[in-house]
C-alpha positions in Angstrom: 0.0 0.0 0.0 1.0 3.6 -0.5 1.9 5.7 2.6 3.7 8.9 3.8 7.0 7.9 5.4 9.4 10.1 7.4 12.9 10.2 6.0 14.6 13.0 8.0 14.2 16.7 8.8 11.9 18.2 6.2 11.9 15.0 4.2 8.8 12.8 3.7 8.2 10.3 0.9 5.1 8.7 -0.5 6.2 5.1 -1.1 5.1 1.5 -0.9 5.0 -0.1 2.6 3.7 -3.5 3.9 -0.1 -3.6 3.9 -1.9 -3.0 7.1 -3.3 -6.3 8.4 -5.0 -8.0 11.3 -2.4 -8.9 13.9 -4.5 -9.5 17.0 -8.1 -10.8 17.3 -9.2 -7.4 18.6 -7.8 -5.5 15.5 -9.6 -3.9 12.5 -8.3 -2.6 9.2 -9.7 0.7 8.0 -9.6 1.9 4.4 -8.7 5.5 4.8 -10.9 8.0 3.1 -9.5 11.2 4.6 -6.3 11.7 6.7 -5.0 15.1 7.7 -1.6 16.8 8.1 -1.6 18.0 11.8 0.3 21.0 13.1 2.0 18.6 15.6 3.2 16.5 12.6 5.4 19.5 11.8 7.4 19.0 15.0 8.5 15.7 13.5 8.8 17.0 10.0 11.2 19.8 11.2 13.4 17.3 13.0 12.4 18.5 16.5 11.5 15.0 17.9 13.0 11.6 18.2 10.8 10.0 15.6 12.6 7.2 13.7 13.3 7.3 10.0 10.8 5.1 8.1 7.8 5.9 10.4 4.5 6.0 8.6 3.0 9.3 9.7 -0.6 10.4 10.4 -2.8 10.4 13.5 -5.9 12.2 12.2 -7.7 9.5 10.3 -11.2 8.3 9.2 -12.5 5.8 6.7 -14.4 2.6 6.2 -13.8 -0.7 8.0 -12.4 -3.2 5.6 -11.7 -6.2 7.9 -12.2 -7.1 11.6 -10.5 -9.6 13.8 -12.5 -12.5 15.3 -12.9 -10.8 18.7 -14.5 -7.6 17.2 -18.3 -7.7 17.5 -19.4 -4.1 17.9 -17.8 -2.9 14.7 -18.5 -4.5 11.3 -17.1 -4.4 7.8 -18.5 -1.5 5.9 -18.9 0.8 8.9 -17.8 4.4 8.3 -15.7 5.4 11.3 -13.6 8.1 12.9 -10.3 6.9 14.4 -9.3 8.8 17.6 -5.6 9.5 17.7 -5.4 7.9 21.1 -4.8 4.1 21.0 -6.5 2.8 24.2 -7.0 -0.6 25.7 -10.3 0.4 27.3 -9.6 -1.6 30.5 -6.6 -0.1 32.3 -7.1 2.2 35.3 -6.7 5.4 33.2 -9.0 4.2 30.4 -11.7 3.2 32.9 -11.5 6.7 34.4 -11.9 8.3 30.9 -8.3 9.2 30.4 -7.8 7.1 27.2 -5.0 9.5 26.2 -2.9 8.1 29.0 -3.6 4.3 28.5 -1.1 2.3 30.5 -1.1 -0.8 28.3 -0.6 0.3 24.7 2.7 2.1 24.7 5.9 0.1 25.5 8.0 3.3 25.5 9.6 3.6 28.9 8.1 6.4 31.1 5.3 7.2 28.6 1.6 6.5 29.2 -0.6 6.9 26.1 -0.2 5.8 22.5 -1.0 7.2 19.1 -0.6 6.5 15.4 2.5 7.5 13.6 4.0 9.7 16.2 7.3 10.1 18.1 7.5 8.3 21.5 3.8 7.2 21.2 4.4 3.5 20.5 5.3 1.3 17.5 2.1 2.0 15.5 2.0 3.0 11.9 0.1 6.1 11.0 -2.9 6.6 8.7 -1.4 8.8 6.0 -1.8 5.7 3.9 -4.3 3.7 2.0 -5.1 1.5 5.0 -4.6 1.5 8.8 -4.5 -1.2 11.4 -6.6 -0.2 14.5 -5.8 -2.1 17.7 -8.6 -2.7 20.2 -11.0 -1.7 17.5 -14.2 -2.1 19.5 -12.8 0.5 21.9 -11.2 2.9 19.6 -13.6 3.4 16.6 -16.5 5.8 16.5 -19.3 5.0 14.1 -20.4 7.7 11.7 -23.4 8.0 9.5 -23.0 6.0 6.3 -22.1 7.9 3.1 -19.9 10.8 2.5 -21.8 13.7 4.1 -19.9 15.9 6.5 -16.6 14.2 5.5 -14.6 17.4 6.0 -16.2 18.0 9.4 -16.0 14.4 10.6 -12.3 14.2 9.8 -11.6 16.8 12.6 -13.1 14.3 15.2 -9.9 12.2 15.4 -7.9 14.9 17.1 -8.1 18.7 16.6 -11.8 19.3 17.3 -11.7 17.3 20.6 -8.3 18.7 21.4 -9.6 22.3 21.0 -12.7 21.4 23.1 -10.5 19.8 25.7 -8.4 23.0 25.9 -11.6 24.9 26.9 -12.5 22.2 29.5 -9.0 22.3 31.0 -9.3 26.1 31.2 -12.6 25.8 33.1 -14.7 27.8 30.6 -18.1 28.8 31.8 -20.9 30.4 29.7 -20.5 34.1 29.6 -16.7 34.0 30.0 -14.1 36.0 28.1 -11.5 33.6 26.6 -8.1 34.2 25.2 -6.8 31.6 22.7 -3.1 31.9 21.9 -2.4 30.3 18.5 -4.7 30.4 15.5 -3.5 27.2 13.9 -6.0 24.4 13.5 -6.1 23.5 17.2 -6.4 27.1 18.3 -9.2 27.7 15.8 -11.0 24.6 17.1 -10.6 25.9 20.6 -12.1 29.2 19.6 -15.0 27.3 17.8 -15.5 25.2 20.8 -15.5 28.2 23.1 -18.2 29.9 21.0 -20.4 26.7 21.0 -19.9 26.4 24.8 -21.3 30.0 25.4 -18.2 32.2 25.7 -19.1 35.9 25.7 -16.0 36.9 23.7 -13.1 34.8 22.3 -9.8 36.6 21.6 -7.6 34.7 19.2 -3.9 35.7 19.2 -1.7 35.1 16.1 0.1 37.0 13.4 -0.9 35.1 10.2 -3.6 37.1 8.3 -5.3 34.0 6.9 -5.6 32.4 10.3 -6.9 35.6 11.9 -9.4 36.0 9.2 -10.8 32.6 9.9 -11.0 33.5 13.6 -13.0 36.6 12.7 -15.2 34.5 10.4 -16.6 32.5 13.3 -17.1 35.6 15.5 -13.9 35.7 17.5 -11.8 38.8 18.0 -8.5 38.6 16.1 -5.4 39.9 17.9 -2.4 40.4 15.7 0.7 40.2 17.9 2.9 41.5 15.2 1.2 44.9 15.7 1.8 45.2 19.4 1.9 43.4 22.7 -1.0 40.9 22.7 -1.4 41.1 26.4 -1.9 44.8 26.3 -4.4 44.5 23.4 -6.5 42.0 25.3 -6.3 44.0 28.6 -7.4 47.1 26.8 -10.4 45.3 25.3 -11.4 44.0 28.7 -11.0 47.3 30.6 -7.9 45.9 32.3 -9.6 42.9 33.9 -8.1 40.3 31.6 -10.0 37.2 30.4 -11.6 34.7 32.6 -9.6 31.8 31.1 -7.2 31.0 28.3 -6.1 28.2 26.0 -2.5 27.6 25.0 -2.5 26.1 21.4 1.0 26.8 20.3 3.5 24.6 22.2 7.2 24.4 22.7 8.2 26.1 19.4 6.5 29.4 20.4 8.2 32.4 18.7 7.9 36.1 18.7 6.9 38.2 15.7 10.4 38.2 14.3 10.5 34.4 14.3 12.8 33.9 17.3 11.8 31.0 19.5 10.9 31.5 23.2 9.3 28.3 24.5 7.9 30.1 27.6 6.5 33.1 25.7 2.8 31.9 25.3 2.7 30.6 28.9 4.0 33.9 30.2 1.5 35.8 28.1 -1.4 33.7 29.3 -0.4 34.2 32.9 -0.6 38.0 32.3 -3.7 37.9 30.1 -6.0 35.7 32.4 -7.4 37.3 35.5 -6.7 36.3 39.0 -8.2 32.8 39.9 -8.7 32.2 36.2 -7.9 28.9 34.4 -5.4 28.0 31.6 -5.7 25.0 29.4 -2.5 23.8 27.7 -3.1 21.6 24.6 -0.1 22.9 22.6 2.6 20.1 22.5 5.5 20.2 24.9 8.1 17.4 25.0 10.5 16.1 27.6 13.4 16.5 25.3 14.0 19.0 22.5 17.6 18.7 21.1 16.8 21.7 18.7 16.1 24.1 21.5 18.3 27.2 22.0 19.1 26.7 25.7 20.1 23.7 27.8 17.0 23.8 30.0 14.6 23.7 27.1 16.6 20.9 25.5 15.7 18.9 28.6 12.0 19.9 28.5 12.5 22.5 31.3 10.4 25.6 30.4 11.0 28.5 32.8 7.6 30.3 32.6 6.5 33.0 35.1 5.3 30.6 37.8 5.7 33.2 40.5 3.0 35.4 39.0 0.9 32.3 38.2 1.0 31.4 41.9 0.4 34.9 43.1 -2.7 35.3 40.8 -4.1 32.0 42.1 -4.5 30.6 38.6 -5.1 27.0 37.6 -3.6 25.1 34.8 -4.6 21.8 33.1 -2.4 20.1 30.5 -2.0 17.1 28.3 -3.2 15.1 25.3 -7.0 15.2 24.8 -8.9 12.0 25.7 -10.7 12.0 22.4 -13.3 9.5 23.3 -14.5 11.6 26.1 -15.9 14.1 23.6 -16.1 12.6 20.1 -19.6 11.2 20.2 -21.0 14.5 21.4 -19.0 16.5 18.8 -20.1 14.2 16.0 -23.7 14.8 17.0 -23.2 18.6 17.1 -21.9 18.3 13.5 -24.9 16.3 12.4 -27.2 18.8 14.1 -25.5 21.7 12.3 -24.3 23.3 15.6 -20.6 22.6 14.8 -18.8 23.1 11.5 -15.1 22.5 12.1 -14.5 22.2 8.3 -14.3 26.0 8.1 -10.6 25.7 8.5 -10.0 23.4 5.5 -8.0 25.0 2.8 -6.6 22.2 0.7 -7.8 18.7 -0.2 -5.0 16.7 -1.9 -4.3 13.2 -3.2 -2.0 11.1 -1.0 0.8 11.5 -3.7 0.7 15.2 -3.1 1.6 14.9 0.6 5.2 16.0 0.1 4.0 19.3 -1.4 1.3 19.6 1.3 3.9 19.2 4.1 6.2 21.8 2.6 3.6 24.5 2.1 1.9 23.9 5.5 5.2 24.0 7.3 6.2 27.2 5.5 2.9 28.8 6.7 2.3 29.8 3.1 -0.7 32.2 3.0 -4.0 30.3 2.7 -2.6 26.9 3.8 -4.6 26.6 7.0 -5.5 22.9 7.0 -4.5 20.1 4.6 -6.6 17.0 4.0 -5.1 14.0 2.2 -7.4 11.6 0.2 -5.7 8.3 -0.5 -8.4 7.5 -3.1 -8.1 10.9 -4.9 -5.8 11.3 -7.9 -3.2 14.0 -7.7 
């Protein structure tokens, strides 16, 4: 089968790899109809992780079940499904408590709980930027979708970024009527803004500097804040009469940079501490890693980010972090899409054939204007 394979920093290749197949009785094989390039894939693409050469990439996947193992009874061949990026056993302590993003059984990597498809340190699993995908514990990990092709571009966001954006607002403690600051208008930040609007936020301030992303934020009724035109903290404080927002979402991660492009991994955390009012909440869903050899200082190379903890403590703020437990939200978000209440496909800019993935990665990584979200279609010609 054809798949997108990591070859080194800023090098991916679409090539033949062994076919996905049933390996355990609880497995299923899904024929991929849509798979996305995620912003977090760019950490690997840029050589800022320990991902091994030859890894099949792709953790935002959906498709149709092609084959099931003998122990799979809930899912059947022909079902249209969303594949959460979390690979969960469904029976360990964390899974039973709803934390499928921190499954203790699926990742043999020392010191890491939680597994995912096609990602560094998240287990030995191939990703779904391919024609087919093996899904372990299929009865646990697959979400059924309405048959057909309707809402394809909306449903493809259910595997990761829509639940992740929603999770950011939950971690932040968002309540109806709150003012919210979302730092980062990439796909996850825009999903956090969309989620905040659906959940009843009074105002959502979205901080970024890319005009195309800020335009999408404005399109859904958020307030765009361009940090290349001035201190974003001051802009939000001015708009809130100095109070600050009630909560905030960090949707940038460890490669945060200022308007000139210089990296400061603590920058967004510091800005959120200043932006959010006393006793407010901060949800961190931007990716941070325990090791970053490409960081500019020794502490950051070891995953030590020196943000303004003193002010955070003094203001009595709260912070929640970590990968989203997709299955905690994906059924409800699916139903919001079907009901017309959620339309996460507003961020989609490009729909490419799988063989165009190399070009898609290059343009998305360069933040070329208009490249806001890239979908790959294995069944679509270039």
